[in-house]
PDBQT receptor file of N, H, CA, C and O in Angstrom, charges set to zero:
ATOM      1  N   MET A   1      -3.075  68.115 -22.240  1.00  0.00    +0.000 N 
ATOM      2  CA  MET A   1      -2.857  67.516 -21.296  1.00  0.00    +0.000 C 
ATOM      3  C   MET A   1      -4.222  66.799 -20.491  1.00  0.00    +0.000 C 
ATOM      4  O   MET A   1      -4.370  65.679 -20.002  1.00  0.00    +0.000 OA
ATOM      5  N   THR A   2      -5.246  68.136 -20.608  1.00  0.00    +0.000 N 
ATOM      6  H   THR A   2      -5.125  69.046 -21.005  1.00  0.00    +0.000 HD
ATOM      7  CA  THR A   2      -6.405  67.711 -20.022  1.00  0.00    +0.000 C 
ATOM      8  C   THR A   2      -7.240  67.369 -20.785  1.00  0.00    +0.000 C 
ATOM      9  O   THR A   2      -8.153  66.816 -20.171  1.00  0.00    +0.000 OA
ATOM     10  N   ASN A   3      -7.514  67.436 -22.485  1.00  0.00    +0.000 N 
ATOM     11  H   ASN A   3      -6.773  67.885 -22.984  1.00  0.00    +0.000 HD
ATOM     12  CA  ASN A   3      -8.123  66.609 -23.339  1.00  0.00    +0.000 C 
ATOM     13  C   ASN A   3      -7.461  64.988 -23.123  1.00  0.00    +0.000 C 
ATOM     14  O   ASN A   3      -8.076  64.096 -23.706  1.00  0.00    +0.000 OA
ATOM     15  N   LEU A   4      -6.697  64.740 -22.616  1.00  0.00    +0.000 N 
ATOM     16  H   LEU A   4      -6.197  65.465 -22.142  1.00  0.00    +0.000 HD
ATOM     17  CA  LEU A   4      -5.883  63.702 -22.863  1.00  0.00    +0.000 C 
ATOM     18  C   LEU A   4      -6.240  62.554 -21.620  1.00  0.00    +0.000 C 
ATOM     19  O   LEU A   4      -5.978  61.352 -21.676  1.00  0.00    +0.000 OA
ATOM     20  N   TYR A   5      -7.004  63.373 -20.339  1.00  0.00    +0.000 N 
ATOM     21  H   TYR A   5      -7.217  64.349 -20.294  1.00  0.00    +0.000 HD
ATOM     22  CA  TYR A   5      -7.578  62.953 -19.438  1.00  0.00    +0.000 C 
ATOM     23  C   TYR A   5      -8.837  62.919 -20.283  1.00  0.00    +0.000 C 
ATOM     24  O   TYR A   5      -8.974  61.973 -21.059  1.00  0.00    +0.000 OA
ATOM     25  N   ASN A   6      -9.399  63.484 -20.239  1.00  0.00    +0.000 N 
ATOM     26  H   ASN A   6      -9.288  64.253 -19.609  1.00  0.00    +0.000 HD
ATOM     27  CA  ASN A   6     -11.323  63.792 -20.554  1.00  0.00    +0.000 C 
ATOM     28  C   ASN A   6     -11.587  62.982 -21.242  1.00  0.00    +0.000 C 
ATOM     29  O   ASN A   6     -12.613  62.361 -20.966  1.00  0.00    +0.000 OA
ATOM     30  N   THR A   7     -10.632  62.489 -22.748  1.00  0.00    +0.000 N 
ATOM     31  H   THR A   7      -9.798  62.994 -22.971  1.00  0.00    +0.000 HD
ATOM     32  CA  THR A   7     -10.945  61.283 -23.388  1.00  0.00    +0.000 C 
ATOM     33  C   THR A   7     -10.653  59.991 -22.810  1.00  0.00    +0.000 C 
ATOM     34  O   THR A   7     -11.388  59.032 -23.042  1.00  0.00    +0.000 OA
ATOM     35  N   ARG A   8      -9.753  59.911 -22.162  1.00  0.00    +0.000 N 
ATOM     36  H   ARG A   8      -9.156  60.691 -21.973  1.00  0.00    +0.000 HD
ATOM     37  CA  ARG A   8      -9.598  58.916 -21.186  1.00  0.00    +0.000 C 
ATOM     38  C   ARG A   8      -9.806  57.924 -22.028  1.00  0.00    +0.000 C 
ATOM     39  O   ARG A   8     -10.833  57.252 -21.939  1.00  0.00    +0.000 OA
ATOM     40  N   SER A   9      -8.705  57.642 -23.129  1.00  0.00    +0.000 N 
ATOM     41  H   SER A   9      -7.871  58.188 -23.201  1.00  0.00    +0.000 HD
ATOM     42  CA  SER A   9      -8.417  56.337 -24.018  1.00  0.00    +0.000 C 
ATOM     43  C   SER A   9      -8.042  54.979 -23.352  1.00  0.00    +0.000 C 
ATOM     44  O   SER A   9      -7.850  54.667 -22.176  1.00  0.00    +0.000 OA
ATOM     45  N   ALA A  10      -8.014  54.452 -24.239  1.00  0.00    +0.000 N 
ATOM     46  H   ALA A  10      -8.170  54.706 -25.194  1.00  0.00    +0.000 HD
ATOM     47  CA  ALA A  10      -8.214  52.708 -23.586  1.00  0.00    +0.000 C 
ATOM     48  C   ALA A  10      -6.398  52.401 -22.828  1.00  0.00    +0.000 C 
ATOM     49  O   ALA A  10      -5.954  51.741 -21.889  1.00  0.00    +0.000 OA
ATOM     50  N   TRP A  11      -5.925  53.148 -23.696  1.00  0.00    +0.000 N 
ATOM     51  H   TRP A  11      -6.286  53.684 -24.459  1.00  0.00    +0.000 HD
ATOM     52  CA  TRP A  11      -4.139  53.020 -23.136  1.00  0.00    +0.000 C 
ATOM     53  C   TRP A  11      -3.635  53.574 -21.920  1.00  0.00    +0.000 C 
ATOM     54  O   TRP A  11      -2.763  53.252 -21.113  1.00  0.00    +0.000 OA
ATOM     55  N   LEU A  12      -4.454  54.507 -22.039  1.00  0.00    +0.000 N 
ATOM     56  H   LEU A  12      -5.163  54.768 -22.695  1.00  0.00    +0.000 HD
ATOM     57  CA  LEU A  12      -4.313  55.661 -20.495  1.00  0.00    +0.000 C 
ATOM     58  C   LEU A  12      -4.946  54.356 -19.240  1.00  0.00    +0.000 C 
ATOM     59  O   LEU A  12      -4.392  53.777 -18.305  1.00  0.00    +0.000 OA
ATOM     60  N   ASP A  13      -6.447  54.302 -19.858  1.00  0.00    +0.000 N 
ATOM     61  H   ASP A  13      -6.896  54.772 -20.617  1.00  0.00    +0.000 HD
ATOM     62  CA  ASP A  13      -6.864  53.300 -18.257  1.00  0.00    +0.000 C 
ATOM     63  C   ASP A  13      -6.201  52.325 -18.305  1.00  0.00    +0.000 C 
ATOM     64  O   ASP A  13      -6.534  51.641 -17.337  1.00  0.00    +0.000 OA
ATOM     65  N   MET A  14      -5.300  51.740 -18.966  1.00  0.00    +0.000 N 
ATOM     66  H   MET A  14      -5.029  52.295 -19.753  1.00  0.00    +0.000 HD
ATOM     67  CA  MET A  14      -4.767  50.373 -18.821  1.00  0.00    +0.000 C 
ATOM     68  C   MET A  14      -3.601  51.018 -18.082  1.00  0.00    +0.000 C 
ATOM     69  O   MET A  14      -3.342  50.417 -17.040  1.00  0.00    +0.000 OA
ATOM     70  N   ALA A  15      -2.923  51.938 -18.295  1.00  0.00    +0.000 N 
ATOM     71  H   ALA A  15      -3.133  52.427 -19.141  1.00  0.00    +0.000 HD
ATOM     72  CA  ALA A  15      -1.850  52.259 -17.582  1.00  0.00    +0.000 C 
ATOM     73  C   ALA A  15      -1.907  52.557 -16.377  1.00  0.00    +0.000 C 
ATOM     74  O   ALA A  15      -1.162  52.043 -15.543  1.00  0.00    +0.000 OA
ATOM     75  N   HIS A  16      -2.915  53.546 -16.067  1.00  0.00    +0.000 N 
ATOM     76  H   HIS A  16      -3.520  53.964 -16.745  1.00  0.00    +0.000 HD
ATOM     77  CA  HIS A  16      -3.537  53.381 -14.729  1.00  0.00    +0.000 C 
ATOM     78  C   HIS A  16      -3.655  52.187 -13.718  1.00  0.00    +0.000 C 
ATOM     79  O   HIS A  16      -3.273  52.193 -12.547  1.00  0.00    +0.000 OA
ATOM     80  N   LYS A  17      -4.323  51.053 -14.471  1.00  0.00    +0.000 N 
ATOM     81  H   LYS A  17      -4.633  51.048 -15.422  1.00  0.00    +0.000 HD
ATOM     82  CA  LYS A  17      -4.529  49.964 -13.804  1.00  0.00    +0.000 C 
ATOM     83  C   LYS A  17      -3.240  49.224 -13.565  1.00  0.00    +0.000 C 
ATOM     84  O   LYS A  17      -3.053  48.881 -12.398  1.00  0.00    +0.000 OA
ATOM     85  N   VAL A  18      -2.204  48.873 -14.555  1.00  0.00    +0.000 N 
ATOM     86  H   VAL A  18      -2.357  49.151 -15.503  1.00  0.00    +0.000 HD
ATOM     87  CA  VAL A  18      -0.815  48.602 -14.272  1.00  0.00    +0.000 C 
ATOM     88  C   VAL A  18      -0.343  49.286 -12.957  1.00  0.00    +0.000 C 
ATOM     89  O   VAL A  18       0.049  48.687 -11.956  1.00  0.00    +0.000 OA
ATOM     90  N   LEU A  19      -0.439  50.613 -13.109  1.00  0.00    +0.000 N 
ATOM     91  H   LEU A  19      -0.757  51.100 -13.923  1.00  0.00    +0.000 HD
ATOM     92  CA  LEU A  19       0.160  51.616 -12.384  1.00  0.00    +0.000 C 
ATOM     93  C   LEU A  19      -0.115  51.186 -10.628  1.00  0.00    +0.000 C 
ATOM     94  O   LEU A  19       0.620  50.994  -9.659  1.00  0.00    +0.000 OA
ATOM     95  N   ASP A  20      -2.008  51.168 -10.955  1.00  0.00    +0.000 N 
ATOM     96  H   ASP A  20      -2.604  51.325 -11.742  1.00  0.00    +0.000 HD
ATOM     97  CA  ASP A  20      -2.166  50.919  -9.679  1.00  0.00    +0.000 C 
ATOM     98  C   ASP A  20      -1.591  49.330  -8.610  1.00  0.00    +0.000 C 
ATOM     99  O   ASP A  20      -1.180  49.222  -7.454  1.00  0.00    +0.000 OA
ATOM    100  N   ARG A  21      -1.849  48.318  -9.742  1.00  0.00    +0.000 N 
ATOM    101  H   ARG A  21      -2.183  48.405 -10.680  1.00  0.00    +0.000 HD
ATOM    102  CA  ARG A  21      -1.193  46.891  -9.369  1.00  0.00    +0.000 C 
ATOM    103  C   ARG A  21       0.270  46.946  -8.564  1.00  0.00    +0.000 C 
ATOM    104  O   ARG A  21       0.787  46.306  -7.648  1.00  0.00    +0.000 OA
ATOM    105  N   ALA A  22       0.738  48.336  -9.619  1.00  0.00    +0.000 N 
ATOM    106  H   ALA A  22       0.318  48.856 -10.363  1.00  0.00    +0.000 HD
ATOM    107  CA  ALA A  22       2.400  47.632  -8.890  1.00  0.00    +0.000 C 
ATOM    108  C   ALA A  22       2.298  48.405  -7.667  1.00  0.00    +0.000 C 
ATOM    109  O   ALA A  22       2.678  47.739  -6.704  1.00  0.00    +0.000 OA
ATOM    110  N   VAL A  23       1.927  49.548  -7.374  1.00  0.00    +0.000 N 
ATOM    111  H   VAL A  23       1.619  50.089  -8.156  1.00  0.00    +0.000 HD
ATOM    112  CA  VAL A  23       1.566  50.537  -5.921  1.00  0.00    +0.000 C 
ATOM    113  C   VAL A  23       1.635  49.328  -5.211  1.00  0.00    +0.000 C 
ATOM    114  O   VAL A  23       2.607  48.858  -4.620  1.00  0.00    +0.000 OA
ATOM    115  N   ALA A  24       0.082  48.705  -5.376  1.00  0.00    +0.000 N 
ATOM    116  H   ALA A  24      -0.708  49.087  -5.856  1.00  0.00    +0.000 HD
ATOM    117  CA  ALA A  24      -0.381  47.698  -4.009  1.00  0.00    +0.000 C 
ATOM    118  C   ALA A  24       0.353  46.726  -3.909  1.00  0.00    +0.000 C 
ATOM    119  O   ALA A  24       0.366  46.098  -2.850  1.00  0.00    +0.000 OA
ATOM    120  N   ALA A  25       1.259  46.299  -5.128  1.00  0.00    +0.000 N 
ATOM    121  H   ALA A  25       1.248  46.809  -5.989  1.00  0.00    +0.000 HD
ATOM    122  CA  ALA A  25       2.116  45.253  -4.535  1.00  0.00    +0.000 C 
ATOM    123  C   ALA A  25       3.089  46.108  -3.850  1.00  0.00    +0.000 C 
ATOM    124  O   ALA A  25       2.813  46.254  -2.660  1.00  0.00    +0.000 OA
ATOM    125  N   VAL A  26       4.040  46.655  -4.205  1.00  0.00    +0.000 N 
ATOM    126  H   VAL A  26       4.264  46.536  -5.172  1.00  0.00    +0.000 HD
ATOM    127  CA  VAL A  26       5.023  47.133  -3.361  1.00  0.00    +0.000 C 
ATOM    128  C   VAL A  26       4.703  47.394  -1.868  1.00  0.00    +0.000 C 
ATOM    129  O   VAL A  26       5.516  47.131  -0.981  1.00  0.00    +0.000 OA
ATOM    130  N   TYR A  27       3.621  47.862  -1.661  1.00  0.00    +0.000 N 
ATOM    131  H   TYR A  27       2.961  48.075  -2.381  1.00  0.00    +0.000 HD
ATOM    132  CA  TYR A  27       2.686  47.840  -0.395  1.00  0.00    +0.000 C 
ATOM    133  C   TYR A  27       2.460  46.251   0.368  1.00  0.00    +0.000 C 
ATOM    134  O   TYR A  27       2.423  46.016   1.576  1.00  0.00    +0.000 OA
ATOM    135  N   GLY A  28       2.374  45.621  -0.380  1.00  0.00    +0.000 N 
ATOM    136  H   GLY A  28       2.404  45.812  -1.361  1.00  0.00    +0.000 HD
ATOM    137  CA  GLY A  28       2.518  44.602   0.373  1.00  0.00    +0.000 C 
ATOM    138  C   GLY A  28       1.104  43.992   0.585  1.00  0.00    +0.000 C 
ATOM    139  O   GLY A  28       0.930  43.160   1.476  1.00  0.00    +0.000 OA
ATOM    140  N   TRP A  29      -0.326  44.568  -0.561  1.00  0.00    +0.000 N 
ATOM    141  H   TRP A  29      -0.185  45.245  -1.284  1.00  0.00    +0.000 HD
ATOM    142  CA  TRP A  29      -1.440  44.780  -0.738  1.00  0.00    +0.000 C 
ATOM    143  C   TRP A  29      -2.243  43.151  -1.502  1.00  0.00    +0.000 C 
ATOM    144  O   TRP A  29      -3.121  43.320  -2.349  1.00  0.00    +0.000 OA
ATOM    145  N   THR A  30      -1.968  42.156  -1.229  1.00  0.00    +0.000 N 
ATOM    146  H   THR A  30      -1.255  42.019  -0.541  1.00  0.00    +0.000 HD
ATOM    147  CA  THR A  30      -1.703  40.834  -2.186  1.00  0.00    +0.000 C 
ATOM    148  C   THR A  30      -3.630  40.585  -2.341  1.00  0.00    +0.000 C 
ATOM    149  O   THR A  30      -4.067  39.782  -3.165  1.00  0.00    +0.000 OA
ATOM    150  N   ASP A  31      -4.633  41.456  -1.367  1.00  0.00    +0.000 N 
ATOM    151  H   ASP A  31      -4.278  42.109  -0.698  1.00  0.00    +0.000 HD
ATOM    152  CA  ASP A  31      -5.790  41.237  -1.347  1.00  0.00    +0.000 C 
ATOM    153  C   ASP A  31      -6.130  42.579  -2.114  1.00  0.00    +0.000 C 
ATOM    154  O   ASP A  31      -7.173  42.511  -2.764  1.00  0.00    +0.000 OA
ATOM    155  N   SER A  32      -5.727  43.301  -2.146  1.00  0.00    +0.000 N 
ATOM    156  H   SER A  32      -4.880  43.357  -1.618  1.00  0.00    +0.000 HD
ATOM    157  CA  SER A  32      -5.957  44.465  -3.318  1.00  0.00    +0.000 C 
ATOM    158  C   SER A  32      -6.465  44.221  -4.769  1.00  0.00    +0.000 C 
ATOM    159  O   SER A  32      -5.933  43.359  -5.468  1.00  0.00    +0.000 OA
ATOM    160  N   THR A  33      -7.522  45.004  -5.228  1.00  0.00    +0.000 N 
ATOM    161  H   THR A  33      -7.954  45.705  -4.659  1.00  0.00    +0.000 HD
ATOM    162  CA  THR A  33      -8.361  44.988  -6.206  1.00  0.00    +0.000 C 
ATOM    163  C   THR A  33      -8.450  45.902  -7.118  1.00  0.00    +0.000 C 
ATOM    164  O   THR A  33      -8.100  46.978  -6.634  1.00  0.00    +0.000 OA
ATOM    165  N   LEU A  34      -8.807  46.011  -8.414  1.00  0.00    +0.000 N 
ATOM    166  H   LEU A  34      -9.091  45.137  -8.807  1.00  0.00    +0.000 HD
ATOM    167  CA  LEU A  34      -8.925  47.593  -8.925  1.00  0.00    +0.000 C 
ATOM    168  C   LEU A  34      -9.780  48.066  -8.339  1.00  0.00    +0.000 C 
ATOM    169  O   LEU A  34      -9.550  49.214  -7.961  1.00  0.00    +0.000 OA
ATOM    170  N   ASP A  35     -11.045  47.515  -7.998  1.00  0.00    +0.000 N 
ATOM    171  H   ASP A  35     -11.232  46.582  -8.305  1.00  0.00    +0.000 HD
ATOM    172  CA  ASP A  35     -12.125  48.216  -7.790  1.00  0.00    +0.000 C 
ATOM    173  C   ASP A  35     -12.477  48.360  -5.797  1.00  0.00    +0.000 C 
ATOM    174  O   ASP A  35     -13.509  48.221  -5.140  1.00  0.00    +0.000 OA
ATOM    175  N   MET A  36     -11.009  48.699  -5.406  1.00  0.00    +0.000 N 
ATOM    176  H   MET A  36     -10.171  48.812  -5.939  1.00  0.00    +0.000 HD
ATOM    177  CA  MET A  36     -10.825  49.320  -4.129  1.00  0.00    +0.000 C 
ATOM    178  C   MET A  36     -11.476  50.808  -3.898  1.00  0.00    +0.000 C 
ATOM    179  O   MET A  36     -11.455  51.747  -4.693  1.00  0.00    +0.000 OA
ATOM    180  N   SER A  37     -12.005  50.767  -2.709  1.00  0.00    +0.000 N 
ATOM    181  H   SER A  37     -12.022  50.004  -2.063  1.00  0.00    +0.000 HD
ATOM    182  CA  SER A  37     -12.794  52.398  -2.436  1.00  0.00    +0.000 C 
ATOM    183  C   SER A  37     -11.490  52.956  -2.570  1.00  0.00    +0.000 C 
ATOM    184  O   SER A  37     -10.473  52.262  -2.588  1.00  0.00    +0.000 OA
ATOM    185  N   ASP A  38     -11.504  54.584  -2.694  1.00  0.00    +0.000 N 
ATOM    186  H   ASP A  38     -12.330  55.147  -2.679  1.00  0.00    +0.000 HD
ATOM    187  CA  ASP A  38     -10.439  55.587  -1.856  1.00  0.00    +0.000 C 
ATOM    188  C   ASP A  38     -10.338  55.520  -0.667  1.00  0.00    +0.000 C 
ATOM    189  O   ASP A  38      -9.236  55.536  -0.121  1.00  0.00    +0.000 OA
ATOM    190  N   GLU A  39     -11.514  55.427   0.017  1.00  0.00    +0.000 N 
ATOM    191  H   GLU A  39     -12.410  55.414  -0.427  1.00  0.00    +0.000 HD
ATOM    192  CA  GLU A  39     -11.873  54.912   1.843  1.00  0.00    +0.000 C 
ATOM    193  C   GLU A  39     -10.787  54.079   1.946  1.00  0.00    +0.000 C 
ATOM    194  O   GLU A  39      -9.936  54.282   2.812  1.00  0.00    +0.000 OA
ATOM    195  N   GLU A  40     -10.700  53.064   1.084  1.00  0.00    +0.000 N 
ATOM    196  H   GLU A  40     -11.392  52.899   0.380  1.00  0.00    +0.000 HD
ATOM    197  CA  GLU A  40      -9.946  51.784   1.892  1.00  0.00    +0.000 C 
ATOM    198  C   GLU A  40      -8.495  52.152   1.566  1.00  0.00    +0.000 C 
ATOM    199  O   GLU A  40      -7.587  52.125   2.397  1.00  0.00    +0.000 OA
ATOM    200  N   ILE A  41      -8.380  52.449   0.458  1.00  0.00    +0.000 N 
ATOM    201  H   ILE A  41      -9.117  52.470  -0.217  1.00  0.00    +0.000 HD
ATOM    202  CA  ILE A  41      -6.694  52.535   0.258  1.00  0.00    +0.000 C 
ATOM    203  C   ILE A  41      -6.457  53.848   1.212  1.00  0.00    +0.000 C 
ATOM    204  O   ILE A  41      -5.304  53.880   1.644  1.00  0.00    +0.000 OA
ATOM    205  N   LEU A  42      -7.087  54.677   1.538  1.00  0.00    +0.000 N 
ATOM    206  H   LEU A  42      -8.023  54.651   1.187  1.00  0.00    +0.000 HD
ATOM    207  CA  LEU A  42      -6.320  55.830   2.006  1.00  0.00    +0.000 C 
ATOM    208  C   LEU A  42      -6.209  55.485   4.029  1.00  0.00    +0.000 C 
ATOM    209  O   LEU A  42      -5.345  55.967   4.762  1.00  0.00    +0.000 OA
ATOM    210  N   ARG A  43      -7.548  54.389   4.548  1.00  0.00    +0.000 N 
ATOM    211  H   ARG A  43      -8.249  53.997   3.953  1.00  0.00    +0.000 HD
ATOM    212  CA  ARG A  43      -7.228  53.767   5.451  1.00  0.00    +0.000 C 
ATOM    213  C   ARG A  43      -6.051  52.622   5.754  1.00  0.00    +0.000 C 
ATOM    214  O   ARG A  43      -5.760  52.161   6.858  1.00  0.00    +0.000 OA
ATOM    215  N   ARG A  44      -5.428  52.277   4.399  1.00  0.00    +0.000 N 
ATOM    216  H   ARG A  44      -5.664  52.652   3.502  1.00  0.00    +0.000 HD
ATOM    217  CA  ARG A  44      -4.364  51.334   4.465  1.00  0.00    +0.000 C 
ATOM    218  C   ARG A  44      -3.528  52.319   4.589  1.00  0.00    +0.000 C 
ATOM    219  O   ARG A  44      -2.926  52.287   5.663  1.00  0.00    +0.000 OA
ATOM    220  N   LEU A  45      -3.176  53.448   3.695  1.00  0.00    +0.000 N 
ATOM    221  H   LEU A  45      -3.664  53.474   2.822  1.00  0.00    +0.000 HD
ATOM    222  CA  LEU A  45      -2.106  54.204   3.568  1.00  0.00    +0.000 C 
ATOM    223  C   LEU A  45      -1.852  54.973   5.170  1.00  0.00    +0.000 C 
ATOM    224  O   LEU A  45      -0.771  55.054   5.754  1.00  0.00    +0.000 OA
ATOM    225  N   LEU A  46      -3.073  55.442   5.606  1.00  0.00    +0.000 N 
ATOM    226  H   LEU A  46      -3.951  55.376   5.132  1.00  0.00    +0.000 HD
ATOM    227  CA  LEU A  46      -2.801  56.336   7.574  1.00  0.00    +0.000 C 
ATOM    228  C   LEU A  46      -2.166  54.960   8.266  1.00  0.00    +0.000 C 
ATOM    229  O   LEU A  46      -1.343  55.066   9.176  1.00  0.00    +0.000 OA
ATOM    230  N   ALA A  47      -2.562  53.782   7.818  1.00  0.00    +0.000 N 
ATOM    231  H   ALA A  47      -3.230  53.696   7.079  1.00  0.00    +0.000 HD
ATOM    232  CA  ALA A  47      -2.310  52.737   9.235  1.00  0.00    +0.000 C 
ATOM    233  C   ALA A  47      -0.665  52.317   8.817  1.00  0.00    +0.000 C 
ATOM    234  O   ALA A  47       0.082  52.171   9.784  1.00  0.00    +0.000 OA
ATOM    235  N   LEU A  48      -0.207  52.164   7.761  1.00  0.00    +0.000 N 
ATOM    236  H   LEU A  48      -0.815  52.283   6.975  1.00  0.00    +0.000 HD
ATOM    237  CA  LEU A  48       0.532  52.081   7.079  1.00  0.00    +0.000 C 
ATOM    238  C   LEU A  48       1.994  53.017   7.642  1.00  0.00    +0.000 C 
ATOM    239  O   LEU A  48       3.135  52.623   7.887  1.00  0.00    +0.000 OA
ATOM    240  N   ASN A  49       1.283  54.598   7.720  1.00  0.00    +0.000 N 
ATOM    241  H   ASN A  49       0.356  54.917   7.521  1.00  0.00    +0.000 HD
ATOM    242  CA  ASN A  49       1.985  55.890   8.155  1.00  0.00    +0.000 C 
ATOM    243  C   ASN A  49       2.126  56.167   9.620  1.00  0.00    +0.000 C 
ATOM    244  O   ASN A  49       2.992  56.817  10.205  1.00  0.00    +0.000 OA
ATOM    245  N   LEU A  50       0.767  55.333  10.218  1.00  0.00    +0.000 N 
ATOM    246  H   LEU A  50       0.064  54.804   9.742  1.00  0.00    +0.000 HD
ATOM    247  CA  LEU A  50       0.985  55.141  11.405  1.00  0.00    +0.000 C 
ATOM    248  C   LEU A  50       2.139  54.508  12.435  1.00  0.00    +0.000 C 
ATOM    249  O   LEU A  50       2.649  54.787  13.521  1.00  0.00    +0.000 OA
ATOM    250  N   GLU A  51       2.229  53.459  11.385  1.00  0.00    +0.000 N 
ATOM    251  H   GLU A  51       1.815  53.232  10.504  1.00  0.00    +0.000 HD
ATOM    252  CA  GLU A  51       2.956  52.376  11.883  1.00  0.00    +0.000 C 
ATOM    253  C   GLU A  51       4.535  52.573  11.865  1.00  0.00    +0.000 C 
ATOM    254  O   GLU A  51       5.366  52.320  12.738  1.00  0.00    +0.000 OA
ATOM    255  N   ARG A  52       4.675  53.077  10.655  1.00  0.00    +0.000 N 
ATOM    256  H   ARG A  52       4.000  53.283   9.946  1.00  0.00    +0.000 HD
ATOM    257  CA  ARG A  52       5.944  53.839  10.258  1.00  0.00    +0.000 C 
ATOM    258  C   ARG A  52       6.380  54.980  11.553  1.00  0.00    +0.000 C 
ATOM    259  O   ARG A  52       7.295  54.792  12.354  1.00  0.00    +0.000 OA
ATOM    260  N   GLY A  53       5.800  55.748  11.527  1.00  0.00    +0.000 N 
ATOM    261  H   GLY A  53       5.056  55.901  10.876  1.00  0.00    +0.000 HD
ATOM    262  CA  GLY A  53       5.506  56.741  12.235  1.00  0.00    +0.000 C 
ATOM    263  C   GLY A  53       6.026  56.770  13.651  1.00  0.00    +0.000 C 
ATOM    264  O   GLY A  53       6.390  57.802  14.215  1.00  0.00    +0.000 OA
ATOM    265  N   THR A  54       6.037  55.299  14.303  1.00  0.00    +0.000 N 
ATOM    266  H   THR A  54       5.741  54.461  13.845  1.00  0.00    +0.000 HD
ATOM    267  CA  THR A  54       6.147  54.851  15.424  1.00  0.00    +0.000 C 
ATOM    268  C   THR A  54       7.117  54.686  15.563  1.00  0.00    +0.000 C 
ATOM    269  O   THR A  54       7.401  54.785  16.756  1.00  0.00    +0.000 OA
ATOM    270  N   LEU A  55       8.538  54.284  14.499  1.00  0.00    +0.000 N 
ATOM    271  H   LEU A  55       8.307  54.204  13.529  1.00  0.00    +0.000 HD
ATOM    272  CA  LEU A  55       8.934  53.312  14.301  1.00  0.00    +0.000 C 
ATOM    273  C   LEU A  55      10.554  54.204  15.177  1.00  0.00    +0.000 C 
ATOM    274  O   LEU A  55      10.888  55.346  14.861  1.00  0.00    +0.000 OA
ATOM    275  N   THR A  56      11.228  53.462  16.119  1.00  0.00    +0.000 N 
ATOM    276  H   THR A  56      10.957  52.534  16.376  1.00  0.00    +0.000 HD
ATOM    277  CA  THR A  56      12.357  54.278  16.358  1.00  0.00    +0.000 C 
ATOM    278  C   THR A  56      13.994  53.713  16.023  1.00  0.00    +0.000 C 
ATOM    279  O   THR A  56      14.362  52.548  16.169  1.00  0.00    +0.000 OA
ATOM    280  N   TYR A  57      14.701  54.663  15.623  1.00  0.00    +0.000 N 
ATOM    281  H   TYR A  57      14.402  55.610  15.505  1.00  0.00    +0.000 HD
ATOM    282  CA  TYR A  57      15.859  54.494  14.693  1.00  0.00    +0.000 C 
ATOM    283  C   TYR A  57      16.966  54.559  15.885  1.00  0.00    +0.000 C 
ATOM    284  O   TYR A  57      16.942  55.337  16.839  1.00  0.00    +0.000 OA
ATOM    285  N   PRO A  58      18.189  53.308  15.541  1.00  0.00    +0.000 N 
ATOM    286  CA  PRO A  58      19.362  53.860  16.494  1.00  0.00    +0.000 C 
ATOM    287  C   PRO A  58      19.630  54.919  15.886  1.00  0.00    +0.000 C 
ATOM    288  O   PRO A  58      20.512  55.667  16.307  1.00  0.00    +0.000 OA
TER     289      PRO A  58
């Protein structure tokens, strides 16, 4: 498995990009790009987590 990621073949890279796009769509990030920084992704995830953590349930 390590060798697979170390060589980072074209099909694996494409699979990761497709997955990244799908996850962004699920979160509703219509402005998401593949070059979004890790910091921006984490900022958005934290904001969602904080928003959802304050919800109350009946």
